[in-house]
Every structure is written in C-alpha cells, then in structure tokens.
PQR file with spaces between the fields and no chain letter, atoms N, CA, C, O and H, PARSE charges and radii, in Angstrom:
ATOM       1  N    UNK     1       0.814   -1.187    0.000 -0.4000 1.5000
ATOM       2  CA   UNK     1       0.000    0.000    0.000 -0.0000 2.0000
ATOM       3  C    UNK     1       0.855    1.246    0.000  0.5500 1.7000
ATOM       4  O    UNK     1       1.917    1.314    0.618 -0.5500 1.4000
ATOM       5  N    UNK     2       0.355    2.213   -0.708 -0.4000 1.5000
ATOM       6  CA   UNK     2       1.086    3.463   -0.792 -0.0000 2.0000
ATOM       7  C    UNK     2       0.525    4.437    0.233  0.5500 1.7000
ATOM       8  O    UNK     2      -0.689    4.582    0.373 -0.5500 1.4000
ATOM       9  H    UNK     2      -0.507    2.159   -1.210  0.4000 1.0000
ATOM      10  N    UNK     3       1.427    5.103    0.949 -0.4000 1.5000
ATOM      11  CA   UNK     3       0.995    6.084    1.946 -0.0000 2.0000
ATOM      12  C    UNK     3       1.144    7.483    1.366  0.5500 1.7000
ATOM      13  O    UNK     3       2.141    7.811    0.722 -0.5500 1.4000
ATOM      14  H    UNK     3       2.414    4.985    0.835  0.4000 1.0000
ATOM      15  N    UNK     4       0.113    8.304    1.617 -0.4000 1.5000
ATOM      16  CA   UNK     4       0.137    9.677    1.124 -0.0000 2.0000
ATOM      17  C    UNK     4       0.476   10.617    2.264  0.5500 1.7000
ATOM      18  O    UNK     4       0.031   10.436    3.398 -0.5500 1.4000
ATOM      19  H    UNK     4      -0.697    8.037    2.139  0.4000 1.0000
ATOM      20  N    UNK     5       1.264   11.615    1.944 -0.4000 1.5000
ATOM      21  CA   UNK     5       1.631   12.610    2.937 -0.0000 2.0000
ATOM      22  C    UNK     5       0.469   13.593    3.088  0.5500 1.7000
ATOM      23  O    UNK     5      -0.140   13.992    2.096 -0.5500 1.4000
ATOM      24  H    UNK     5       1.625   11.762    1.023  0.4000 1.0000
ATOM      25  N    UNK     6       0.164   13.982    4.330 -0.4000 1.5000
ATOM      26  CA   UNK     6      -0.912   14.929    4.613 -0.0000 2.0000
ATOM      27  C    UNK     6      -0.502   16.311    4.122  0.5500 1.7000
ATOM      28  O    UNK     6       0.580   16.798    4.447 -0.5500 1.4000
ATOM      29  H    UNK     6       0.659   13.657    5.136  0.4000 1.0000
ATOM      30  N    UNK     7      -1.378   16.942    3.333 -0.4000 1.5000
ATOM      31  CA   UNK     7      -1.110   18.284    2.807 -0.0000 2.0000
ATOM      32  C    UNK     7      -2.065   19.258    3.491  0.5500 1.7000
ATOM      33  O    UNK     7      -3.280   19.061    3.486 -0.5500 1.4000
ATOM      34  H    UNK     7      -2.257   16.546    3.068  0.4000 1.0000
ATOM      35  N    UNK     8      -1.506   20.297    4.071 -0.4000 1.5000
ATOM      36  CA   UNK     8      -2.310   21.298    4.776 -0.0000 2.0000
ATOM      37  C    UNK     8      -2.788   22.344    3.770  0.5500 1.7000
ATOM      38  O    UNK     8      -1.984   23.106    3.232 -0.5500 1.4000
ATOM      39  H    UNK     8      -0.519   20.457    4.075  0.4000 1.0000
ATOM      40  N    UNK     9      -4.093   22.379    3.520 -0.4000 1.5000
ATOM      41  CA   UNK     9      -4.667   23.297    2.540 -0.0000 2.0000
ATOM      42  C    UNK     9      -5.369   24.479    3.188  0.5500 1.7000
ATOM      43  O    UNK     9      -6.174   25.143    2.535 -0.5500 1.4000
ATOM      44  H    UNK     9      -4.746   21.761    3.957  0.4000 1.0000
ATOM      45  N    UNK    10      -5.087   24.758    4.451 -0.4000 1.5000
ATOM      46  CA   UNK    10      -5.791   25.846    5.130 -0.0000 2.0000
ATOM      47  C    UNK    10      -5.477   27.208    4.509  0.5500 1.7000
ATOM      48  O    UNK    10      -6.358   28.064    4.430 -0.5500 1.4000
ATOM      49  H    UNK    10      -4.433   24.218    4.981  0.4000 1.0000
ATOM      50  N    UNK    11      -4.248   27.419    4.070 -0.4000 1.5000
ATOM      51  CA   UNK    11      -3.915   28.702    3.450 -0.0000 2.0000
ATOM      52  C    UNK    11      -4.699   28.899    2.160  0.5500 1.7000
ATOM      53  O    UNK    11      -5.143   30.011    1.878 -0.5500 1.4000
ATOM      54  H    UNK    11      -3.532   26.724    4.134  0.4000 1.0000
ATOM      55  N    UNK    12      -4.873   27.870    1.392 -0.4000 1.5000
ATOM      56  CA   UNK    12      -5.633   27.958    0.148 -0.0000 2.0000
ATOM      57  C    UNK    12      -7.091   28.269    0.447  0.5500 1.7000
ATOM      58  O    UNK    12      -7.704   29.088   -0.238 -0.5500 1.4000
ATOM      59  H    UNK    12      -4.512   26.966    1.622  0.4000 1.0000
ATOM      60  N    UNK    13      -7.649   27.625    1.458 -0.4000 1.5000
ATOM      61  CA   UNK    13      -9.045   27.873    1.826 -0.0000 2.0000
ATOM      62  C    UNK    13      -9.236   29.297    2.356  0.5500 1.7000
ATOM      63  O    UNK    13     -10.238   29.938    2.038 -0.5500 1.4000
ATOM      64  H    UNK    13      -7.151   26.960    2.014  0.4000 1.0000
ATOM      65  N    UNK    14      -8.302   29.796    3.150 -0.4000 1.5000
ATOM      66  CA   UNK    14      -8.386   31.168    3.642 -0.0000 2.0000
ATOM      67  C    UNK    14      -8.323   32.155    2.474  0.5500 1.7000
ATOM      68  O    UNK    14      -9.094   33.114    2.432 -0.5500 1.4000
ATOM      69  H    UNK    14      -7.489   29.276    3.408  0.4000 1.0000
ATOM      70  N    UNK    15      -7.418   31.927    1.536 -0.4000 1.5000
ATOM      71  CA   UNK    15      -7.294   32.803    0.376 -0.0000 2.0000
ATOM      72  C    UNK    15      -8.559   32.779   -0.468  0.5500 1.7000
ATOM      73  O    UNK    15      -9.035   33.829   -0.900 -0.5500 1.4000
ATOM      74  H    UNK    15      -6.792   31.148    1.570  0.4000 1.0000
ATOM      75  N    UNK    16      -9.102   31.604   -0.705 -0.4000 1.5000
ATOM      76  CA   UNK    16     -10.332   31.499   -1.492 -0.0000 2.0000
ATOM      77  C    UNK    16     -11.509   32.151   -0.773  0.5500 1.7000
ATOM      78  O    UNK    16     -12.349   32.786   -1.411 -0.5500 1.4000
ATOM      79  H    UNK    16      -8.715   30.751   -0.354  0.4000 1.0000
ATOM      80  N    UNK    17     -11.577   32.000    0.542 -0.4000 1.5000
ATOM      81  CA   UNK    17     -12.640   32.636    1.316 -0.0000 2.0000
ATOM      82  C    UNK    17     -12.549   34.150    1.267  0.5500 1.7000
ATOM      83  O    UNK    17     -13.565   34.827    1.114 -0.5500 1.4000
ATOM      84  H    UNK    17     -10.895   31.483    1.060  0.4000 1.0000
ATOM      85  N    UNK    18     -11.335   34.691    1.396 -0.4000 1.5000
ATOM      86  CA   UNK    18     -11.150   36.140    1.316 -0.0000 2.0000
ATOM      87  C    UNK    18     -11.477   36.645   -0.089  0.5500 1.7000
ATOM      88  O    UNK    18     -12.064   37.717   -0.242 -0.5500 1.4000
ATOM      89  H    UNK    18     -10.509   34.140    1.520  0.4000 1.0000
ATOM      90  N    UNK    19     -11.102   35.884   -1.107 -0.4000 1.5000
ATOM      91  CA   UNK    19     -11.405   36.274   -2.483 -0.0000 2.0000
ATOM      92  C    UNK    19     -12.912   36.297   -2.735  0.5500 1.7000
ATOM      93  O    UNK    19     -13.421   37.216   -3.377 -0.5500 1.4000
ATOM      94  H    UNK    19     -10.625   35.014   -0.983  0.4000 1.0000
ATOM      95  N    UNK    20     -13.617   35.299   -2.238 -0.4000 1.5000
ATOM      96  CA   UNK    20     -15.076   35.258   -2.384 -0.0000 2.0000
ATOM      97  C    UNK    20     -15.717   36.427   -1.638  0.5500 1.7000
ATOM      98  O    UNK    20     -16.681   37.019   -2.123 -0.5500 1.4000
ATOM      99  H    UNK    20     -13.203   34.552   -1.717  0.4000 1.0000
ATOM     100  N    UNK    21     -15.186   36.761   -0.462 -0.4000 1.5000
ATOM     101  CA   UNK    21     -15.710   37.887    0.312 -0.0000 2.0000
ATOM     102  C    UNK    21     -15.505   39.204   -0.423  0.5500 1.7000
ATOM     103  O    UNK    21     -16.423   40.022   -0.474 -0.5500 1.4000
ATOM     104  H    UNK    21     -14.402   36.280   -0.068  0.4000 1.0000
ATOM     105  N    UNK    22     -14.331   39.428   -0.989 -0.4000 1.5000
ATOM     106  CA   UNK    22     -14.055   40.665   -1.705 -0.0000 2.0000
ATOM     107  C    UNK    22     -14.927   40.771   -2.955  0.5500 1.7000
ATOM     108  O    UNK    22     -15.483   41.833   -3.235 -0.5500 1.4000
ATOM     109  H    UNK    22     -13.585   38.764   -0.948  0.4000 1.0000
ATOM     110  N    UNK    23     -15.046   39.689   -3.696 -0.4000 1.5000
ATOM     111  CA   UNK    23     -15.885   39.710   -4.904 -0.0000 2.0000
ATOM     112  C    UNK    23     -17.353   39.920   -4.524  0.5500 1.7000
ATOM     113  O    UNK    23     -18.065   40.646   -5.217 -0.5500 1.4000
ATOM     114  H    UNK    23     -14.594   38.827   -3.469  0.4000 1.0000
ATOM     115  N    UNK    24     -17.809   39.309   -3.454 -0.4000 1.5000
ATOM     116  CA   UNK    24     -19.188   39.494   -3.001 -0.0000 2.0000
ATOM     117  C    UNK    24     -19.466   40.919   -2.582  0.5500 1.7000
ATOM     118  O    UNK    24     -20.521   41.465   -2.906 -0.5500 1.4000
ATOM     119  H    UNK    24     -17.230   38.719   -2.891  0.4000 1.0000
ATOM     120  N    UNK    25     -18.533   41.536   -1.861 -0.4000 1.5000
ATOM     121  CA   UNK    25     -18.716   42.937   -1.481 -0.0000 2.0000
ATOM     122  C    UNK    25     -18.690   43.849   -2.700  0.5500 1.7000
ATOM     123  O    UNK    25     -19.444   44.820   -2.761 -0.5500 1.4000
ATOM     124  H    UNK    25     -17.676   41.093   -1.598  0.4000 1.0000
ATOM     125  N    UNK    26     -17.844   43.553   -3.656 -0.4000 1.5000
ATOM     126  CA   UNK    26     -17.796   44.341   -4.882 -0.0000 2.0000
ATOM     127  C    UNK    26     -19.131   44.263   -5.622  0.5500 1.7000
ATOM     128  O    UNK    26     -19.641   45.274   -6.104 -0.5500 1.4000
ATOM     129  H    UNK    26     -17.231   42.764   -3.606  0.4000 1.0000
ATOM     130  N    UNK    27     -19.681   43.073   -5.706 -0.4000 1.5000
ATOM     131  CA   UNK    27     -20.980   42.897   -6.354 -0.0000 2.0000
ATOM     132  C    UNK    27     -22.058   43.640   -5.573  0.5500 1.7000
ATOM     133  O    UNK    27     -22.915   44.297   -6.164 -0.5500 1.4000
ATOM     134  H    UNK    27     -19.266   42.252   -5.315  0.4000 1.0000
ATOM     135  N    UNK    28     -22.016   43.537   -4.250 -0.4000 1.5000
ATOM     136  CA   UNK    28     -23.057   44.168   -3.430 -0.0000 2.0000
ATOM     137  C    UNK    28     -23.022   45.682   -3.528  0.5500 1.7000
ATOM     138  O    UNK    28     -24.077   46.316   -3.558 -0.5500 1.4000
ATOM     139  H    UNK    28     -21.320   43.003   -3.770  0.4000 1.0000
ATOM     140  N    UNK    29     -21.845   46.274   -3.579 -0.4000 1.5000
ATOM     141  CA   UNK    29     -21.745   47.734   -3.558 -0.0000 2.0000
ATOM     142  C    UNK    29     -21.770   48.377   -4.937  0.5500 1.7000
ATOM     143  O    UNK    29     -22.122   49.552   -5.047 -0.5500 1.4000
ATOM     144  H    UNK    29     -20.989   45.759   -3.555  0.4000 1.0000
ATOM     145  N    UNK    30     -21.415   47.664   -5.978 -0.4000 1.5000
ATOM     146  CA   UNK    30     -21.353   48.270   -7.304 -0.0000 2.0000
ATOM     147  C    UNK    30     -22.469   47.826   -8.236  0.5500 1.7000
ATOM     148  O    UNK    30     -23.094   48.656   -8.896 -0.5500 1.4000
ATOM     149  H    UNK    30     -21.129   46.710   -5.888  0.4000 1.0000
ATOM     150  N    UNK    31     -22.718   46.557   -8.292 -0.4000 1.5000
ATOM     151  CA   UNK    31     -23.640   46.038   -9.295 -0.0000 2.0000
ATOM     152  C    UNK    31     -25.086   46.072   -8.819  0.5500 1.7000
ATOM     153  O    UNK    31     -25.973   46.482   -9.567 -0.5500 1.4000
ATOM     154  H    UNK    31     -22.211   45.883   -7.755  0.4000 1.0000
ATOM     155  N    UNK    32     -25.330   45.650   -7.598 -0.4000 1.5000
ATOM     156  CA   UNK    32     -26.711   45.571   -7.105 -0.0000 2.0000
ATOM     157  C    UNK    32     -27.400   46.939   -7.080  0.5500 1.7000
ATOM     158  O    UNK    32     -28.541   47.024   -7.533 -0.5500 1.4000
ATOM     159  H    UNK    32     -24.609   45.316   -6.990  0.4000 1.0000
ATOM     160  N    UNK    33     -26.771   48.027   -6.572 -0.4000 1.5000
ATOM     161  CA   UNK    33     -27.470   49.324   -6.613 -0.0000 2.0000
ATOM     162  C    UNK    33     -27.731   49.826   -8.027  0.5500 1.7000
ATOM     163  O    UNK    33     -28.700   50.554   -8.245 -0.5500 1.4000
ATOM     164  H    UNK    33     -25.844   47.957   -6.204  0.4000 1.0000
ATOM     165  N    UNK    34     -26.901   49.459   -8.982 -0.4000 1.5000
ATOM     166  CA   UNK    34     -27.118   49.957  -10.339 -0.0000 2.0000
ATOM     167  C    UNK    34     -28.271   49.251  -11.040  0.5500 1.7000
ATOM     168  O    UNK    34     -28.845   49.808  -11.975 -0.5500 1.4000
ATOM     169  H    UNK    34     -26.115   48.867   -8.804  0.4000 1.0000
ATOM     170  N    UNK    35     -28.622   48.055  -10.621 -0.4000 1.5000
ATOM     171  CA   UNK    35     -29.722   47.336  -11.262 -0.0000 2.0000
ATOM     172  C    UNK    35     -31.007   47.375  -10.453  0.5500 1.7000
ATOM     173  O    UNK    35     -32.063   46.974  -10.943 -0.5500 1.4000
ATOM     174  H    UNK    35     -28.156   47.602   -9.861  0.4000 1.0000
ATOM     175  N    UNK    36     -30.925   47.857   -9.211 -0.4000 1.5000
ATOM     176  CA   UNK    36     -32.133   47.897   -8.389 -0.0000 2.0000
ATOM     177  C    UNK    36     -32.983   49.102   -8.782  0.5500 1.7000
ATOM     178  O    UNK    36     -32.487   50.070   -9.357 -0.5500 1.4000
ATOM     179  H    UNK    36     -30.067   48.183   -8.813  0.4000 1.0000
ATOM     180  N    UNK    37     -34.273   49.022   -8.458 -0.4000 1.5000
ATOM     181  CA   UNK    37     -35.205   50.081   -8.817 -0.0000 2.0000
ATOM     182  C    UNK    37     -35.018   51.266   -7.885  0.5500 1.7000
ATOM     183  O    UNK    37     -34.782   51.086   -6.690 -0.5500 1.4000
ATOM     184  H    UNK    37     -34.677   48.235   -7.991  0.4000 1.0000
ATOM     185  N    UNK    38     -35.119   52.451   -8.412 -0.4000 1.5000
ATOM     186  CA   UNK    38     -34.988   53.667   -7.621 -0.0000 2.0000
ATOM     187  C    UNK    38     -36.189   53.787   -6.687  0.5500 1.7000
ATOM     188  O    UNK    38     -37.327   53.608   -7.122 -0.5500 1.4000
ATOM     189  H    UNK    38     -35.311   52.597   -9.382  0.4000 1.0000
ATOM     190  N    UNK    39     -35.951   54.091   -5.396 -0.4000 1.5000
ATOM     191  CA   UNK    39     -37.082   54.238   -4.477 -0.0000 2.0000
ATOM     192  C    UNK    39     -38.014   55.352   -4.938  0.5500 1.7000
ATOM     193  O    UNK    39     -37.560   56.415   -5.362 -0.5500 1.4000
ATOM     194  H    UNK    39     -35.028   54.237   -5.042  0.4000 1.0000
ATOM     195  N    UNK    40     -39.301   55.107   -4.856 -0.4000 1.5000
ATOM     196  CA   UNK    40     -40.277   56.101   -5.239 -0.0000 2.0000
ATOM     197  C    UNK    40     -40.745   55.973   -6.680  0.5500 1.7000
ATOM     198  O    UNK    40     -41.688   56.652   -7.084 -0.5500 1.4000
ATOM     199  H    UNK    40     -39.669   54.243   -4.512  0.4000 1.0000
ATOM     200  N    UNK    41     -40.110   55.125   -7.447 -0.4000 1.5000
ATOM     201  CA   UNK    41     -40.533   54.952   -8.834 -0.0000 2.0000
ATOM     202  C    UNK    41     -41.881   54.240   -8.845  0.5500 1.7000
ATOM     203  O    UNK    41     -42.067   53.249   -8.138 -0.5500 1.4000
ATOM     204  H    UNK    41     -39.344   54.573   -7.118  0.4000 1.0000
ATOM     205  N    UNK    42     -42.797   54.727   -9.623 -0.4000 1.5000
ATOM     206  CA   UNK    42     -44.110   54.111   -9.720 -0.0000 2.0000
ATOM     207  C    UNK    42     -45.077   54.597   -8.662  0.5500 1.7000
ATOM     208  O    UNK    42     -46.237   54.186   -8.650 -0.5500 1.4000
ATOM     209  H    UNK    42     -42.646   55.532  -10.197  0.4000 1.0000
ATOM     210  N    UNK    43     -44.625   55.456   -7.781 -0.4000 1.5000
ATOM     211  CA   UNK    43     -45.492   55.983   -6.742 -0.0000 2.0000
ATOM     212  C    UNK    43     -46.320   57.138   -7.266  0.5500 1.7000
ATOM     213  O    UNK    43     -46.221   57.498   -8.438 -0.5500 1.4000
ATOM     214  H    UNK    43     -43.682   55.789   -7.790  0.4000 1.0000
ATOM     215  N    UNK    44     -47.134   57.717   -6.402 -0.4000 1.5000
ATOM     216  CA   UNK    44     -47.960   58.841   -6.847 -0.0000 2.0000
ATOM     217  C    UNK    44     -47.100   60.059   -7.161  0.5500 1.7000
ATOM     218  O    UNK    44     -46.065   60.274   -6.530 -0.5500 1.4000
ATOM     219  H    UNK    44     -47.215   57.424   -5.449  0.4000 1.0000
ATOM     220  N    UNK    45     -47.526   60.846   -8.129 -0.4000 1.5000
ATOM     221  CA   UNK    45     -46.816   62.042   -8.528 -0.0000 2.0000
ATOM     222  C    UNK    45     -47.314   63.196   -7.657  0.5500 1.7000
ATOM     223  O    UNK    45     -48.400   63.730   -7.882 -0.5500 1.4000
ATOM     224  H    UNK    45     -48.367   60.670   -8.642  0.4000 1.0000
ATOM     225  N    UNK    46     -46.515   63.571   -6.669 -0.4000 1.5000
ATOM     226  CA   UNK    46     -46.899   64.629   -5.741 -0.0000 2.0000
ATOM     227  C    UNK    46     -46.199   65.906   -6.162  0.5500 1.7000
ATOM     228  O    UNK    46     -44.973   65.948   -6.263 -0.5500 1.4000
ATOM     229  H    UNK    46     -45.633   63.138   -6.487  0.4000 1.0000
ATOM     230  N    UNK    47     -46.970   66.931   -6.403 -0.4000 1.5000
ATOM     231  CA   UNK    47     -46.427   68.234   -6.779 -0.0000 2.0000
ATOM     232  C    UNK    47     -46.835   69.248   -5.730  0.5500 1.7000
ATOM     233  O    UNK    47     -48.016   69.561   -5.585 -0.5500 1.4000
ATOM     234  H    UNK    47     -47.966   66.897   -6.320  0.4000 1.0000
ATOM     235  N    UNK    48     -45.867   69.755   -5.008 -0.4000 1.5000
ATOM     236  CA   UNK    48     -46.147   70.726   -3.967 -0.0000 2.0000
ATOM     237  C    UNK    48     -46.197   72.124   -4.571  0.5500 1.7000
ATOM     238  O    UNK    48     -45.463   72.413   -5.516 -0.5500 1.4000
ATOM     239  H    UNK    48     -44.907   69.501   -5.126  0.4000 1.0000
ATOM     240  N    UNK    49     -47.051   72.994   -4.039 -0.4000 1.5000
ATOM     241  CA   UNK    49     -47.101   74.364   -4.567 -0.0000 2.0000
ATOM     242  C    UNK    49     -45.829   75.120   -4.179  0.5500 1.7000
ATOM     243  O    UNK    49     -45.218   74.856   -3.144 -0.5500 1.4000
ATOM     244  H    UNK    49     -47.647   72.759   -3.272  0.4000 1.0000
ATOM     245  N    UNK    50     -45.451   76.061   -5.036 -0.4000 1.5000
ATOM     246  CA   UNK    50     -44.288   76.885   -4.745 -0.0000 2.0000
ATOM     247  C    UNK    50     -44.673   77.939   -3.717  0.5500 1.7000
ATOM     248  O    UNK    50     -45.709   78.594   -3.830 -0.5500 1.4000
ATOM     249  H    UNK    50     -45.947   76.275   -5.878  0.4000 1.0000
ATOM     250  N    UNK    51     -43.829   78.084   -2.729 -0.4000 1.5000
ATOM     251  CA   UNK    51     -44.081   79.054   -1.672 -0.0000 2.0000
ATOM     252  C    UNK    51     -43.140   80.231   -1.894  0.5500 1.7000
ATOM     253  O    UNK    51     -41.926   80.050   -1.976 -0.5500 1.4000
ATOM     254  H    UNK    51     -42.987   77.552   -2.638  0.4000 1.0000
ATOM     255  N    UNK    52     -43.687   81.418   -1.990 -0.4000 1.5000
ATOM     256  CA   UNK    52     -42.865   82.603   -2.182 -0.0000 2.0000
ATOM     257  C    UNK    52     -42.053   82.916   -0.941  0.5500 1.7000
ATOM     258  O    UNK    52     -42.561   82.794    0.173 -0.5500 1.4000
ATOM     259  H    UNK    52     -44.673   81.565   -1.923  0.4000 1.0000
ATOM     260  N    UNK    53     -40.820   83.311   -1.109 -0.4000 1.5000
ATOM     261  CA   UNK    53     -39.979   83.616    0.039 -0.0000 2.0000
ATOM     262  C    UNK    53     -40.018   85.092    0.404  0.5500 1.7000
ATOM     263  O    UNK    53     -39.587   85.461    1.496 -0.5500 1.4000
ATOM     264  H    UNK    53     -40.407   83.411   -2.014  0.4000 1.0000
ATOM     265  N    UNK    54     -40.521   85.939   -0.476 -0.4000 1.5000
ATOM     266  CA   UNK    54     -40.579   87.373   -0.205 -0.0000 2.0000
ATOM     267  C    UNK    54     -42.025   87.798    0.020  0.5500 1.7000
ATOM     268  O    UNK    54     -42.934   87.301   -0.645 -0.5500 1.4000
ATOM     269  H    UNK    54     -40.871   85.639   -1.363  0.4000 1.0000
ATOM     270  N    UNK    55     -42.236   88.722    0.963 -0.4000 1.5000
ATOM     271  CA   UNK    55     -43.603   89.212    1.175 -0.0000 2.0000
ATOM     272  C    UNK    55     -44.036   90.093    0.000  0.5500 1.7000
ATOM     273  O    UNK    55     -43.192   90.590   -0.746 -0.5500 1.4000
ATOM     274  H    UNK    55     -41.498   89.125    1.503  0.4000 1.0000
ATOM     275  N    UNK    56     -45.332   90.285   -0.166 -0.4000 1.5000
ATOM     276  CA   UNK    56     -45.788   91.141   -1.258 -0.0000 2.0000
ATOM     277  C    UNK    56     -45.341   92.586   -1.042  0.5500 1.7000
ATOM     278  O    UNK    56     -44.927   92.964    0.054 -0.5500 1.4000
ATOM     279  H    UNK    56     -46.017   89.881    0.440  0.4000 1.0000
ATOM     280  N    UNK    57     -45.430   93.382   -2.102 -0.4000 1.5000
ATOM     281  CA   UNK    57     -44.962   94.771   -2.057 -0.0000 2.0000
ATOM     282  C    UNK    57     -45.727   95.610   -1.027  0.5500 1.7000
ATOM     283  O    UNK    57     -45.141   96.482   -0.387 -0.5500 1.4000
ATOM     284  H    UNK    57     -45.766   93.075   -2.992  0.4000 1.0000
ATOM     285  N    UNK    58     -47.019   95.357   -0.862 -0.4000 1.5000
ATOM     286  CA   UNK    58     -47.828   96.187    0.035 -0.0000 2.0000
ATOM     287  C    UNK    58     -47.918   95.635    1.453  0.5500 1.7000
ATOM     288  O    UNK    58     -48.801   96.050    2.203 -0.5500 1.4000
ATOM     289  H    UNK    58     -47.496   94.648   -1.382  0.4000 1.0000
ATOM     290  N    UNK    59     -47.041   94.718    1.849 -0.4000 1.5000
ATOM     291  CA   UNK    59     -47.066   94.152    3.206 -0.0000 2.0000
ATOM     292  C    UNK    59     -46.603   95.211    4.208  0.5500 1.7000
ATOM     293  O    UNK    59     -45.665   95.958    3.928 -0.5500 1.4000
ATOM     294  H    UNK    59     -46.324   94.381    1.239  0.4000 1.0000
ATOM     295  N    UNK    60     -47.259   95.284    5.385 -0.4000 1.5000
ATOM     296  CA   UNK    60     -46.842   96.292    6.373 -0.0000 2.0000
ATOM     297  C    UNK    60     -45.466   95.952    6.949  0.5500 1.7000
ATOM     298  O    UNK    60     -45.130   94.781    7.128 -0.5500 1.4000
ATOM     299  H    UNK    60     -48.021   94.677    5.613  0.4000 1.0000
ATOM     300  N    UNK    61     -44.690   96.971    7.230 -0.4000 1.5000
ATOM     301  CA   UNK    61     -43.363   96.795    7.810 -0.0000 2.0000
ATOM     302  C    UNK    61     -43.469   96.930    9.316  0.5500 1.7000
ATOM     303  O    UNK    61     -43.907   97.963    9.822 -0.5500 1.4000
ATOM     304  H    UNK    61     -44.963   97.922    7.085  0.4000 1.0000
ATOM     305  N    UNK    62     -43.072   95.894   10.033 -0.4000 1.5000
ATOM     306  CA   UNK    62     -43.111   95.909   11.483 -0.0000 2.0000
ATOM     307  C    UNK    62     -41.681   96.045   12.011  0.5500 1.7000
ATOM     308  O    UNK    62     -40.764   95.406   11.494 -0.5500 1.4000
ATOM     309  H    UNK    62     -42.716   95.055    9.622  0.4000 1.0000
ATOM     310  N    UNK    63     -41.490   96.879   13.045 -0.4000 1.5000
ATOM     311  CA   UNK    63     -40.138   97.008   13.606 -0.0000 2.0000
ATOM     312  C    UNK    63     -39.772   95.728   14.382  0.5500 1.7000
ATOM     313  O    UNK    63     -40.626   95.079   14.986 -0.5500 1.4000
ATOM     314  H    UNK    63     -42.235   97.398   13.465  0.4000 1.0000
ATOM     315  N    UNK    64     -38.509   95.402   14.343 -0.4000 1.5000
ATOM     316  CA   UNK    64     -38.042   94.223   15.068 -0.0000 2.0000
ATOM     317  C    UNK    64     -37.954   94.542   16.549  0.5500 1.7000
ATOM     318  O    UNK    64     -37.503   95.620   16.936 -0.5500 1.4000
ATOM     319  H    UNK    64     -37.815   95.929   13.853  0.4000 1.0000
ATOM     320  N    UNK    65     -38.388   93.598   17.375 -0.4000 1.5000
ATOM     321  CA   UNK    65     -38.291   93.765   18.820 -0.0000 2.0000
ATOM     322  C    UNK    65     -37.176   92.854   19.313  0.5500 1.7000
ATOM     323  O    UNK    65     -37.262   91.631   19.205 -0.5500 1.4000
ATOM     324  H    UNK    65     -38.755   92.723   17.061  0.4000 1.0000
ATOM     325  N    UNK    66     -36.145   93.458   19.848 -0.4000 1.5000
ATOM     326  CA   UNK    66     -34.991   92.686   20.327 -0.0000 2.0000
ATOM     327  C    UNK    66     -35.047   92.653   21.839  0.5500 1.7000
ATOM     328  O    UNK    66     -35.128   93.695   22.490 -0.5500 1.4000
ATOM     329  H    UNK    66     -36.076   94.452   19.936  0.4000 1.0000
ATOM     330  N    UNK    67     -35.005   91.466   22.389 -0.4000 1.5000
ATOM     331  CA   UNK    67     -35.037   91.309   23.834 -0.0000 2.0000
ATOM     332  C    UNK    67     -33.583   91.305   24.336  0.5500 1.7000
ATOM     333  O    UNK    67     -32.862   90.321   24.170 -0.5500 1.4000
ATOM     334  H    UNK    67     -34.940   90.620   21.860  0.4000 1.0000
ATOM     335  N    UNK    68     -33.178   92.392   24.938 -0.4000 1.5000
ATOM     336  CA   UNK    68     -31.782   92.533   25.406 -0.0000 2.0000
ATOM     337  C    UNK    68     -31.501   91.642   26.617  0.5500 1.7000
ATOM     338  O    UNK    68     -30.340   91.325   26.878 -0.5500 1.4000
ATOM     339  H    UNK    68     -33.764   93.191   25.073  0.4000 1.0000
ATOM     340  N    UNK    69     -32.525   91.232   27.359 -0.4000 1.5000
ATOM     341  CA   UNK    69     -32.302   90.419   28.573 -0.0000 2.0000
ATOM     342  C    UNK    69     -31.856   88.993   28.200  0.5500 1.7000
ATOM     343  O    UNK    69     -31.143   88.351   28.972 -0.5500 1.4000
ATOM     344  H    UNK    69     -33.467   91.489   27.147  0.4000 1.0000
ATOM     345  N    UNK    70     -32.257   88.513   27.061 -0.4000 1.5000
ATOM     346  CA   UNK    70     -31.939   87.141   26.676 -0.0000 2.0000
ATOM     347  C    UNK    70     -30.818   87.050   25.659  0.5500 1.7000
ATOM     348  O    UNK    70     -30.676   86.017   25.005 -0.5500 1.4000
ATOM     349  H    UNK    70     -32.836   89.034   26.434  0.4000 1.0000
ATOM     350  N    UNK    71     -30.045   88.058   25.508 -0.4000 1.5000
ATOM     351  CA   UNK    71     -28.960   88.051   24.535 -0.0000 2.0000
ATOM     352  C    UNK    71     -27.919   87.032   24.947  0.5500 1.7000
ATOM     353  O    UNK    71     -27.567   86.927   26.122 -0.5500 1.4000
ATOM     354  H    UNK    71     -30.161   88.897   26.039  0.4000 1.0000
ATOM     355  N    UNK    72     -27.437   86.297   23.992 -0.4000 1.5000
ATOM     356  CA   UNK    72     -26.443   85.265   24.302 -0.0000 2.0000
ATOM     357  C    UNK    72     -25.023   85.786   24.206  0.5500 1.7000
ATOM     358  O    UNK    72     -24.108   85.209   24.794 -0.5500 1.4000
ATOM     359  H    UNK    72     -27.722   86.383   23.038  0.4000 1.0000
ATOM     360  N    UNK    73     -24.831   86.868   23.473 -0.4000 1.5000
ATOM     361  CA   UNK    73     -23.492   87.437   23.325 -0.0000 2.0000
ATOM     362  C    UNK    73     -23.428   88.746   24.088  0.5500 1.7000
ATOM     363  O    UNK    73     -24.366   89.541   24.031 -0.5500 1.4000
ATOM     364  H    UNK    73     -25.574   87.336   22.995  0.4000 1.0000
ATOM     365  N    UNK    74     -22.326   88.985   24.806 -0.4000 1.5000
ATOM     366  CA   UNK    74     -22.215   90.259   25.580 -0.0000 2.0000
ATOM     367  C    UNK    74     -22.007   91.463   24.697  0.5500 1.7000
ATOM     368  O    UNK    74     -21.897   92.583   25.196 -0.5500 1.4000
ATOM     369  H    UNK    74     -21.564   88.339   24.852  0.4000 1.0000
C-alpha cells in the first residue's frame, strides 16, 4: 500500500474565502445598486405648490423687537 503525505490546505481555503468575500462585497456595492429600482418609482406624482420667500410689495413693515435680557453674546 502506498501512503500519502498529509497536505495542509488551510492557506488555500483562507485565500479562497477572502477572495469570495471581496468579490461578493464588490458585487453588493457596485452592481446591485445599479440594477435595483430607484425608491419612489411608480409611486404617486406629488407636486407641492411653490411658496414665495418674499412678502408682497404692500405688506406692512413691522419694527423688530430685540429682547436685550436674553442676549447670548455680551
């Protein structure tokens, strides 16, 4: 009978496991988001009214009231 010498393949398995992990992360971060559907696609079309940031020309001008007792800066 022929006897075979035991070969330790743990380094090969570790390398293959790390390679599979790196390729899997690459697929997860690069390929999957590019093929997945954009959130909100196919949902209702909501259009909000535009809100003016400036008051109308004839709006009354009120003086500012500054409370000196609560000032945070001296």
